[in-house]
mmCIF file as gemmi writes it, N, C-alpha and C atoms, coordinates in Angstrom:
data_model
loop_
_atom_site.group_PDB
_atom_site.id
_atom_site.type_symbol
_atom_site.label_atom_id
_atom_site.label_alt_id
_atom_site.label_comp_id
_atom_site.label_asym_id
_atom_site.label_entity_id
_atom_site.label_seq_id
_atom_site.pdbx_PDB_ins_code
_atom_site.Cartn_x
_atom_site.Cartn_y
_atom_site.Cartn_z
_atom_site.occupancy
_atom_site.B_iso_or_equiv
_atom_site.pdbx_formal_charge
_atom_site.auth_seq_id
_atom_site.auth_asym_id
_atom_site.pdbx_PDB_model_num
ATOM 1 N N . MET Axp A 1 ? -205.687 47.042 -1.021 1 0 ? 1 A 1
ATOM 2 C CA . MET Axp A 1 ? -204.19 47.12 -1.086 1 0 ? 1 A 1
ATOM 3 C C . MET Axp A 1 ? -203.513 45.892 -1.356 1 0 ? 1 A 1
ATOM 4 N N . PHE Axp A 2 ? -203.962 44.732 -0.598 1 0 ? 2 A 1
ATOM 5 C CA . PHE Axp A 2 ? -203.097 43.429 -0.73 1 0 ? 2 A 1
ATOM 6 C C . PHE Axp A 2 ? -203.411 43.004 -2.217 1 0 ? 2 A 1
ATOM 7 N N . ARG Axp A 3 ? -204.459 43.229 -2.943 1 0 ? 3 A 1
ATOM 8 C CA . ARG Axp A 3 ? -204.676 42.816 -4.263 1 0 ? 3 A 1
ATOM 9 C C . ARG Axp A 3 ? -203.686 43.62 -5.135 1 0 ? 3 A 1
ATOM 10 N N . GLU Axp A 4 ? -203.432 44.898 -4.834 1 0 ? 4 A 1
ATOM 11 C CA . GLU Axp A 4 ? -202.483 45.679 -5.609 1 0 ? 4 A 1
ATOM 12 C C . GLU Axp A 4 ? -201.087 45.188 -5.538 1 0 ? 4 A 1
ATOM 13 N N . ILE Axp A 5 ? -200.722 44.827 -4.27 1 0 ? 5 A 1
ATOM 14 C CA . ILE Axp A 5 ? -199.286 44.264 -4.017 1 0 ? 5 A 1
ATOM 15 C C . ILE Axp A 5 ? -199.12 43.045 -4.784 1 0 ? 5 A 1
ATOM 16 N N . ASN Axp A 6 ? -200.152 42.002 -4.708 1 0 ? 6 A 1
ATOM 17 C CA . ASN Axp A 6 ? -200.049 40.821 -5.473 1 0 ? 6 A 1
ATOM 18 C C . ASN Axp A 6 ? -200.017 41.072 -6.933 1 0 ? 6 A 1
ATOM 19 N N . GLN Axp A 7 ? -200.8 42.01 -7.403 1 0 ? 7 A 1
ATOM 20 C CA . GLN Axp A 7 ? -200.629 42.29 -8.889 1 0 ? 7 A 1
ATOM 21 C C . GLN Axp A 7 ? -199.419 42.783 -9.325 1 0 ? 7 A 1
ATOM 22 N N . ALA Axp A 8 ? -198.809 43.756 -8.534 1 0 ? 8 A 1
ATOM 23 C CA . ALA Axp A 8 ? -197.473 44.321 -8.687 1 0 ? 8 A 1
ATOM 24 C C . ALA Axp A 8 ? -196.358 43.083 -8.813 1 0 ? 8 A 1
ATOM 25 N N . ARG Axp A 9 ? -196.48 42.111 -7.9 1 0 ? 9 A 1
ATOM 26 C CA . ARG Axp A 9 ? -195.537 41.018 -7.809 1 0 ? 9 A 1
ATOM 27 C C . ARG Axp A 9 ? -195.779 40.117 -9.064 1 0 ? 9 A 1
ATOM 28 N N . THR Axp A 10 ? -197.065 39.902 -9.427 1 0 ? 10 A 1
ATOM 29 C CA . THR Axp A 10 ? -197.304 39.122 -10.532 1 0 ? 10 A 1
ATOM 30 C C . THR Axp A 10 ? -196.69 39.707 -11.83 1 0 ? 10 A 1
ATOM 31 N N . ASP Axp A 11 ? -196.99 41.034 -12.043 1 0 ? 11 A 1
ATOM 32 C CA . ASP Axp A 11 ? -196.478 41.713 -13.105 1 0 ? 11 A 1
ATOM 33 C C . ASP Axp A 11 ? -194.97 41.637 -13.234 1 0 ? 11 A 1
ATOM 34 N N . SER Axp A 12 ? -194.293 41.734 -12.065 1 0 ? 12 A 1
ATOM 35 C CA . SER Axp A 12 ? -192.774 41.808 -12.053 1 0 ? 12 A 1
ATOM 36 C C . SER Axp A 12 ? -192.278 40.267 -12.416 1 0 ? 12 A 1
ATOM 37 N N . ILE Axp A 13 ? -192.98 39.351 -12.052 1 0 ? 13 A 1
ATOM 38 C CA . ILE Axp A 13 ? -192.742 37.803 -12.261 1 0 ? 13 A 1
ATOM 39 C C . ILE Axp A 13 ? -192.823 37.701 -13.737 1 0 ? 13 A 1
ATOM 40 N N . VAL Axp A 14 ? -193.995 38.067 -14.408 1 0 ? 14 A 1
ATOM 41 C CA . VAL Axp A 14 ? -194.159 37.9 -15.79 1 0 ? 14 A 1
ATOM 42 C C . VAL Axp A 14 ? -193.223 38.641 -16.587 1 0 ? 14 A 1
ATOM 43 N N . SER Axp A 15 ? -192.829 39.87 -16.115 1 0 ? 15 A 1
ATOM 44 C CA . SER Axp A 15 ? -191.847 40.601 -16.969 1 0 ? 15 A 1
ATOM 45 C C . SER Axp A 15 ? -190.543 39.785 -16.934 1 0 ? 15 A 1
ATOM 46 N N . TYR Axp A 16 ? -190.136 39.312 -15.744 1 0 ? 16 A 1
ATOM 47 C CA . TYR Axp A 16 ? -188.897 38.498 -15.668 1 0 ? 16 A 1
ATOM 48 C C . TYR Axp A 16 ? -188.945 37.245 -16.615 1 0 ? 16 A 1
ATOM 49 N N . ILE Axp A 17 ? -190.029 36.514 -16.52 1 0 ? 17 A 1
ATOM 50 C CA . ILE Axp A 17 ? -190.134 35.294 -17.361 1 0 ? 17 A 1
ATOM 51 C C . ILE Axp A 17 ? -190.032 35.635 -18.813 1 0 ? 17 A 1
ATOM 52 N N . ARG Axp A 18 ? -190.592 36.846 -19.203 1 0 ? 18 A 1
ATOM 53 C CA . ARG Axp A 18 ? -190.499 37.205 -20.69 1 0 ? 18 A 1
ATOM 54 C C . ARG Axp A 18 ? -189.051 37.511 -21.073 1 0 ? 18 A 1
ATOM 55 N N . THR Axp A 19 ? -188.138 37.727 -20.172 1 0 ? 19 A 1
ATOM 56 C CA . THR Axp A 19 ? -186.727 37.973 -20.56 1 0 ? 19 A 1
ATOM 57 C C . THR Axp A 19 ? -185.954 36.873 -20.697 1 0 ? 19 A 1
ATOM 58 N N . LEU Axp A 20 ? -186.57 35.624 -20.26 1 0 ? 20 A 1
ATOM 59 C CA . LEU Axp A 20 ? -185.812 34.357 -20.352 1 0 ? 20 A 1
ATOM 60 C C . LEU Axp A 20 ? -185.951 33.79 -21.795 1 0 ? 20 A 1
ATOM 61 N N . PRO Axp A 21 ? -184.96 32.942 -22.21 1 0 ? 21 A 1
ATOM 62 C CA . PRO Axp A 21 ? -185.062 32.288 -23.493 1 0 ? 21 A 1
ATOM 63 C C . PRO Axp A 21 ? -186.324 31.452 -23.682 1 0 ? 21 A 1
ATOM 64 N N . GLU Axp A 22 ? -186.753 31.397 -24.93 1 0 ? 22 A 1
ATOM 65 C CA . GLU Axp A 22 ? -188.034 30.692 -25.176 1 0 ? 22 A 1
ATOM 66 C C . GLU Axp A 22 ? -188.157 29.365 -24.637 1 0 ? 22 A 1
ATOM 67 N N . ILE Axp A 23 ? -187.111 28.47 -24.61 1 0 ? 23 A 1
ATOM 68 C CA . ILE Axp A 23 ? -187.17 27.222 -24.143 1 0 ? 23 A 1
ATOM 69 C C . ILE Axp A 23 ? -187.316 27.152 -22.697 1 0 ? 23 A 1
ATOM 70 N N . GLU Axp A 24 ? -186.823 28.158 -21.764 1 0 ? 24 A 1
ATOM 71 C CA . GLU Axp A 24 ? -187.101 28.168 -20.475 1 0 ? 24 A 1
ATOM 72 C C . GLU Axp A 24 ? -188.475 28.658 -20.137 1 0 ? 24 A 1
ATOM 73 N N . GLN Axp A 25 ? -188.99 29.613 -21.024 1 0 ? 25 A 1
ATOM 74 C CA . GLN Axp A 25 ? -190.299 30.021 -20.851 1 0 ? 25 A 1
ATOM 75 C C . GLN Axp A 25 ? -191.338 28.805 -20.937 1 0 ? 25 A 1
ATOM 76 N N . LYS Axp A 26 ? -191.109 28.006 -21.959 1 0 ? 26 A 1
ATOM 77 C CA . LYS Axp A 26 ? -191.922 26.815 -22.151 1 0 ? 26 A 1
ATOM 78 C C . LYS Axp A 26 ? -191.807 25.812 -21.087 1 0 ? 26 A 1
ATOM 79 N N . ALA Axp A 27 ? -190.629 25.721 -20.518 1 0 ? 27 A 1
ATOM 80 C CA . ALA Axp A 27 ? -190.525 24.847 -19.439 1 0 ? 27 A 1
ATOM 81 C C . ALA Axp A 27 ? -191.246 25.259 -18.145 1 0 ? 27 A 1
ATOM 82 N N . ILE Axp A 28 ? -191.255 26.515 -17.947 1 0 ? 28 A 1
ATOM 83 C CA . ILE Axp A 28 ? -191.986 27.151 -16.879 1 0 ? 28 A 1
ATOM 84 C C . ILE Axp A 28 ? -193.414 26.938 -17.097 1 0 ? 28 A 1
ATOM 85 N N . ALA Axp A 29 ? -193.943 27.231 -18.211 1 0 ? 29 A 1
ATOM 86 C CA . ALA Axp A 29 ? -195.307 27.033 -18.685 1 0 ? 29 A 1
ATOM 87 C C . ALA Axp A 29 ? -195.757 25.594 -18.373 1 0 ? 29 A 1
ATOM 88 N N . ARG Axp A 30 ? -194.984 24.619 -18.828 1 0 ? 30 A 1
ATOM 89 C CA . ARG Axp A 30 ? -195.292 23.193 -18.592 1 0 ? 30 A 1
ATOM 90 C C . ARG Axp A 30 ? -195.297 22.845 -17.204 1 0 ? 30 A 1
ATOM 91 N N . ASN Axp A 31 ? -194.386 23.343 -16.33 1 0 ? 31 A 1
ATOM 92 C CA . ASN Axp A 31 ? -194.472 23.146 -14.928 1 0 ? 31 A 1
ATOM 93 C C . ASN Axp A 31 ? -195.651 23.546 -14.213 1 0 ? 31 A 1
ATOM 94 N N . LEU Axp A 32 ? -196.018 24.883 -14.586 1 0 ? 32 A 1
ATOM 95 C CA . LEU Axp A 32 ? -197.31 25.488 -14.079 1 0 ? 32 A 1
ATOM 96 C C . LEU Axp A 32 ? -198.588 24.808 -14.414 1 0 ? 32 A 1
ATOM 97 N N . THR Axp A 33 ? -198.554 24.162 -15.647 1 0 ? 33 A 1
ATOM 98 C CA . THR Axp A 33 ? -199.885 23.617 -16.145 1 0 ? 33 A 1
ATOM 99 C C . THR Axp A 33 ? -199.878 22.039 -15.825 1 0 ? 33 A 1
ATOM 100 N N . SER Axp A 34 ? -198.894 21.422 -15.545 1 0 ? 34 A 1
ATOM 101 C CA . SER Axp A 34 ? -198.897 19.966 -15.373 1 0 ? 34 A 1
ATOM 102 C C . SER Axp A 34 ? -199.395 19.695 -13.981 1 0 ? 34 A 1
ATOM 103 N N . LYS Axp A 35 ? -200.19 18.624 -13.821 1 0 ? 35 A 1
ATOM 104 C CA . LYS Axp A 35 ? -200.482 18.185 -12.477 1 0 ? 35 A 1
ATOM 105 C C . LYS Axp A 35 ? -199.589 17.184 -11.908 1 0 ? 35 A 1
ATOM 106 N N . LYS Axp A 36 ? -199.078 17.339 -10.795 1 0 ? 36 A 1
ATOM 107 C CA . LYS Axp A 36 ? -198.191 16.469 -10.168 1 0 ? 36 A 1
ATOM 108 C C . LYS Axp A 36 ? -198.905 15.263 -9.713 1 0 ? 36 A 1
ATOM 109 N N . LYS Axp A 37 ? -198.277 14.002 -9.844 1 0 ? 37 A 1
ATOM 110 C CA . LYS Axp A 37 ? -198.928 12.856 -9.433 1 0 ? 37 A 1
ATOM 111 C C . LYS Axp A 37 ? -198.36 12.619 -7.978 1 0 ? 37 A 1
ATOM 112 N N . LEU Axp A 38 ? -199.442 12.306 -7.085 1 0 ? 38 A 1
ATOM 113 C CA . LEU Axp A 38 ? -199.07 12.21 -5.664 1 0 ? 38 A 1
ATOM 114 C C . LEU Axp A 38 ? -198.638 10.743 -5.386 1 0 ? 38 A 1
ATOM 115 N N . SER Axp A 39 ? -197.817 10.662 -4.573 1 0 ? 39 A 1
ATOM 116 C CA . SER Axp A 39 ? -197.358 9.337 -4.112 1 0 ? 39 A 1
ATOM 117 C C . SER Axp A 39 ? -198.541 8.77 -3.087 1 0 ? 39 A 1
ATOM 118 N N . ALA Axp A 40 ? -198.398 7.454 -2.817 1 0 ? 40 A 1
ATOM 119 C CA . ALA Axp A 40 ? -199.418 6.991 -1.843 1 0 ? 40 A 1
ATOM 120 C C . ALA Axp A 40 ? -199.408 7.652 -0.472 1 0 ? 40 A 1
ATOM 121 N N . LYS Axp A 41 ? -198.236 7.949 -0.078 1 0 ? 41 A 1
ATOM 122 C CA . LYS Axp A 41 ? -198.069 8.666 1.152 1 0 ? 41 A 1
ATOM 123 C C . LYS Axp A 41 ? -198.709 9.998 1.247 1 0 ? 41 A 1
ATOM 124 N N . GLU Axp A 42 ? -198.436 10.704 0.116 1 0 ? 42 A 1
ATOM 125 C CA . GLU Axp A 42 ? -199.075 12.144 -0.097 1 0 ? 42 A 1
ATOM 126 C C . GLU Axp A 42 ? -200.514 12.026 -0.17 1 0 ? 42 A 1
ATOM 127 N N . LYS Axp A 43 ? -200.988 11.021 -0.876 1 0 ? 43 A 1
ATOM 128 C CA . LYS Axp A 43 ? -202.44 10.969 -1.096 1 0 ? 43 A 1
ATOM 129 C C . LYS Axp A 43 ? -203.162 10.628 0.387 1 0 ? 43 A 1
ATOM 130 N N . ARG Axp A 44 ? -202.52 9.684 1.212 1 0 ? 44 A 1
ATOM 131 C CA . ARG Axp A 44 ? -203.021 9.528 2.519 1 0 ? 44 A 1
ATOM 132 C C . ARG Axp A 44 ? -203.012 10.795 3.379 1 0 ? 44 A 1
ATOM 133 N N . LYS Axp A 45 ? -202.013 11.621 3.246 1 0 ? 45 A 1
ATOM 134 C CA . LYS Axp A 45 ? -201.929 12.893 4.008 1 0 ? 45 A 1
ATOM 135 C C . LYS Axp A 45 ? -203.032 13.908 3.439 1 0 ? 45 A 1
ATOM 136 N N . VAL Axp A 46 ? -203.267 13.92 2.2 1 0 ? 46 A 1
ATOM 137 C CA . VAL Axp A 46 ? -204.408 14.807 1.704 1 0 ? 46 A 1
ATOM 138 C C . VAL Axp A 46 ? -205.538 14.34 2.18 1 0 ? 46 A 1
ATOM 139 N N . GLN Axp A 47 ? -205.928 12.913 2.185 1 0 ? 47 A 1
ATOM 140 C CA . GLN Axp A 47 ? -207.18 12.423 2.686 1 0 ? 47 A 1
ATOM 141 C C . GLN Axp A 47 ? -207.414 12.722 4.349 1 0 ? 47 A 1
ATOM 142 N N . GLU Axp A 48 ? -206.231 12.629 5.047 1 0 ? 48 A 1
ATOM 143 C CA . GLU Axp A 48 ? -206.215 13.033 6.365 1 0 ? 48 A 1
ATOM 144 C C . GLU Axp A 48 ? -206.576 14.472 6.575 1 0 ? 48 A 1
ATOM 145 N N . LEU Axp A 49 ? -205.993 15.378 5.918 1 0 ? 49 A 1
ATOM 146 C CA . LEU Axp A 49 ? -206.17 16.832 5.885 1 0 ? 49 A 1
ATOM 147 C C . LEU Axp A 49 ? -207.629 17.061 5.655 1 0 ? 49 A 1
ATOM 148 N N . LYS Axp A 50 ? -208.227 16.475 4.586 1 0 ? 50 A 1
ATOM 149 C CA . LYS Axp A 50 ? -209.615 16.652 4.319 1 0 ? 50 A 1
ATOM 150 C C . LYS Axp A 50 ? -210.518 16.175 5.415 1 0 ? 50 A 1
ATOM 151 N N . GLY Axp A 51 ? -210.181 15.045 5.962 1 0 ? 51 A 1
ATOM 152 C CA . GLY Axp A 51 ? -211.024 14.592 7.055 1 0 ? 51 A 1
ATOM 153 C C . GLY Axp A 51 ? -210.951 15.601 8.35 1 0 ? 51 A 1
ATOM 154 N N . ILE Axp A 52 ? -209.857 16.159 8.585 1 0 ? 52 A 1
ATOM 155 C CA . ILE Axp A 52 ? -209.722 17.205 9.571 1 0 ? 52 A 1
ATOM 156 C C . ILE Axp A 52 ? -210.414 18.384 9.246 1 0 ? 52 A 1
ATOM 157 N N . ALA Axp A 53 ? -210.41 18.813 7.997 1 0 ? 53 A 1
ATOM 158 C CA . ALA Axp A 53 ? -211.167 20.104 7.572 1 0 ? 53 A 1
ATOM 159 C C . ALA Axp A 53 ? -212.65 19.79 7.7 1 0 ? 53 A 1
ATOM 160 N N . GLU Axp A 54 ? -213.106 18.685 7.375 1 0 ? 54 A 1
ATOM 161 C CA . GLU Axp A 54 ? -214.502 18.204 7.418 1 0 ? 54 A 1
ATOM 162 C C . GLU Axp A 54 ? -214.954 18.33 8.916 1 0 ? 54 A 1
ATOM 163 N N . GLY Axp A 55 ? -214.114 17.776 9.84 1 0 ? 55 A 1
ATOM 164 C CA . GLY Axp A 55 ? -214.35 17.79 11.297 1 0 ? 55 A 1
ATOM 165 C C . GLY Axp A 55 ? -214.589 19.149 11.815 1 0 ? 55 A 1
ATOM 166 N N . LEU Axp A 56 ? -213.637 19.981 11.366 1 0 ? 56 A 1
ATOM 167 C CA . LEU Axp A 56 ? -213.696 21.445 11.878 1 0 ? 56 A 1
ATOM 168 C C . LEU Axp A 56 ? -214.987 22.201 11.386 1 0 ? 56 A 1
ATOM 169 N N . ARG Axp A 57 ? -215.364 21.907 10.002 1 0 ? 57 A 1
ATOM 170 C CA . ARG Axp A 57 ? -216.582 22.422 9.514 1 0 ? 57 A 1
ATOM 171 C C . ARG Axp A 57 ? -217.771 21.939 10.41 1 0 ? 57 A 1
ATOM 172 N N . GLU Axp A 58 ? -217.763 20.659 10.705 1 0 ? 58 A 1
ATOM 173 C CA . GLU Axp A 58 ? -218.871 20.009 11.525 1 0 ? 58 A 1
ATOM 174 C C . GLU Axp A 58 ? -218.867 20.822 12.883 1 0 ? 58 A 1
ATOM 175 N N . ILE Axp A 59 ? -217.798 20.935 13.545 1 0 ? 59 A 1
ATOM 176 C CA . ILE Axp A 59 ? -217.792 21.724 14.781 1 0 ? 59 A 1
ATOM 177 C C . ILE Axp A 59 ? -218.382 23.047 14.694 1 0 ? 59 A 1
ATOM 178 N N . LYS Axp A 60 ? -217.952 23.832 13.704 1 0 ? 60 A 1
ATOM 179 C CA . LYS Axp A 60 ? -218.368 25.141 13.419 1 0 ? 60 A 1
ATOM 180 C C . LYS Axp A 60 ? -219.958 25.227 13.295 1 0 ? 60 A 1
ATOM 181 N N . GLU Axp A 61 ? -220.438 24.285 12.474 1 0 ? 61 A 1
ATOM 182 C CA . GLU Axp A 61 ? -221.924 24.227 12.195 1 0 ? 61 A 1
ATOM 183 C C . GLU Axp A 61 ? -222.474 23.853 13.489 1 0 ? 61 A 1
ATOM 184 N N . ALA Axp A 62 ? -221.94 22.913 14.191 1 0 ? 62 A 1
ATOM 185 C CA . ALA Axp A 62 ? -222.599 22.518 15.465 1 0 ? 62 A 1
ATOM 186 C C . ALA Axp A 62 ? -222.67 23.751 16.439 1 0 ? 62 A 1
ATOM 187 N N . LYS Axp A 63 ? -221.639 24.567 16.543 1 0 ? 63 A 1
ATOM 188 C CA . LYS Axp A 63 ? -221.688 25.699 17.553 1 0 ? 63 A 1
ATOM 189 C C . LYS Axp A 63 ? -222.734 26.705 16.849 1 0 ? 63 A 1
ATOM 190 N N . ARG Axp A 64 ? -222.839 26.97 15.71 1 0 ? 64 A 1
ATOM 191 C CA . ARG Axp A 64 ? -223.802 27.825 15.183 1 0 ? 64 A 1
ATOM 192 C C . ARG Axp A 64 ? -225.202 27.415 15.419 1 0 ? 64 A 1
ATOM 193 N N . GLY Axp A 65 ? -225.44 26.023 15.259 1 0 ? 65 A 1
ATOM 194 C CA . GLY Axp A 65 ? -226.797 25.512 15.53 1 0 ? 65 A 1
ATOM 195 C C . GLY Axp A 65 ? -227.026 25.218 16.913 1 0 ? 65 A 1
ATOM 196 N N . GLY Axp A 66 ? -226.184 25.344 17.848 1 0 ? 66 A 1
ATOM 197 C CA . GLY Axp A 66 ? -226.346 24.971 19.239 1 0 ? 66 A 1
ATOM 198 C C . GLY Axp A 66 ? -226.467 23.386 19.353 1 0 ? 66 A 1
ATOM 199 N N . LYS Axp A 67 ? -225.928 22.698 18.589 1 0 ? 67 A 1
ATOM 200 C CA . LYS Axp A 67 ? -226.001 21.2 18.636 1 0 ? 67 A 1
ATOM 201 C C . LYS Axp A 67 ? -224.785 20.705 19.603 1 0 ? 67 A 1
ATOM 202 N N . GLN Axp A 68 ? -225.213 19.797 20.519 1 0 ? 68 A 1
ATOM 203 C CA . GLN Axp A 68 ? -224.222 19.269 21.414 1 0 ? 68 A 1
ATOM 204 C C . GLN Axp A 68 ? -223.368 18.122 20.631 1 0 ? 68 A 1
ATOM 205 N N . LEU Axp A 69 ? -222.062 18.176 20.728 1 0 ? 69 A 1
ATOM 206 C CA . LEU Axp A 69 ? -221.247 17.277 20.126 1 0 ? 69 A 1
ATOM 207 C C . LEU Axp A 69 ? -220.758 16.26 21.229 1 0 ? 69 A 1
ATOM 208 N N . MET Axp A 70 ? -220.246 15.108 20.692 1 0 ? 70 A 1
ATOM 209 C CA . MET Axp A 70 ? -219.825 14.099 21.599 1 0 ? 70 A 1
ATOM 210 C C . MET Axp A 70 ? -218.456 14.495 22.107 1 0 ? 70 A 1
ATOM 211 N N . ASP Axp A 71 ? -218.088 14.114 23.401 1 0 ? 71 A 1
ATOM 212 C CA . ASP Axp A 71 ? -216.862 14.412 23.853 1 0 ? 71 A 1
ATOM 213 C C . ASP Axp A 71 ? -215.855 13.244 23.387 1 0 ? 71 A 1
ATOM 214 N N . LEU Axp A 72 ? -214.642 13.364 23.628 1 0 ? 72 A 1
ATOM 215 C CA . LEU Axp A 72 ? -213.656 12.397 23.062 1 0 ? 72 A 1
ATOM 216 C C . LEU Axp A 72 ? -213.857 10.988 23.668 1 0 ? 72 A 1
ATOM 217 N N . GLU Axp A 73 ? -214.185 10.88 24.923 1 0 ? 73 A 1
ATOM 218 C CA . GLU Axp A 73 ? -214.332 9.516 25.531 1 0 ? 73 A 1
ATOM 219 C C . GLU Axp A 73 ? -215.646 8.83 24.825 1 0 ? 73 A 1
ATOM 220 N N . ASP Axp A 74 ? -216.58 9.536 24.55 1 0 ? 74 A 1
ATOM 221 C CA . ASP Axp A 74 ? -217.763 8.943 23.825 1 0 ? 74 A 1
ATOM 222 C C . ASP Axp A 74 ? -217.505 8.56 22.456 1 0 ? 74 A 1
ATOM 223 N N . ALA Axp A 75 ? -216.798 9.376 21.805 1 0 ? 75 A 1
ATOM 224 C CA . ALA Axp A 75 ? -216.291 9.066 20.499 1 0 ? 75 A 1
ATOM 225 C C . ALA Axp A 75 ? -215.489 7.803 20.438 1 0 ? 75 A 1
ATOM 226 N N . LEU Axp A 76 ? -214.464 7.64 21.299 1 0 ? 76 A 1
ATOM 227 C CA . LEU Axp A 76 ? -213.747 6.478 21.282 1 0 ? 76 A 1
ATOM 228 C C . LEU Axp A 76 ? -214.415 5.299 21.72 1 0 ? 76 A 1
ATOM 229 N N . ASN Axp A 77 ? -215.39 5.337 22.579 1 0 ? 77 A 1
ATOM 230 C CA . ASN Axp A 77 ? -216.222 4.172 22.997 1 0 ? 77 A 1
ATOM 231 C C . ASN Axp A 77 ? -217.03 3.794 21.748 1 0 ? 77 A 1
ATOM 232 N N . GLU Axp A 78 ? -217.536 4.619 20.846 1 0 ? 78 A 1
ATOM 233 C CA . GLU Axp A 78 ? -218.298 4.382 19.76 1 0 ? 78 A 1
ATOM 234 C C . GLU Axp A 78 ? -217.583 3.504 18.765 1 0 ? 78 A 1
ATOM 235 N N . LEU Axp A 79 ? -216.306 3.743 18.752 1 0 ? 79 A 1
ATOM 236 C CA . LEU Axp A 79 ? -215.392 2.946 17.812 1 0 ? 79 A 1
ATOM 237 C C . LEU Axp A 79 ? -215.39 1.566 18.193 1 0 ? 79 A 1
């Protein structure tokens, strides 16, 4: 059902875009296909979020495998 709703929304968006003048259609296409350059601050945020995601994956794997993880105090002492 969710997929059907998304497809209906996509179809309505595409229909709307087709009603726009060609120059606006091309501008939308350019914006959708161009990659945005990240600022240094945004790059740091992305790296931090990747680190958090990796840490969460590590915790999940440890729980599945029954591996004992360090507590916060031990981790800080290791630094």
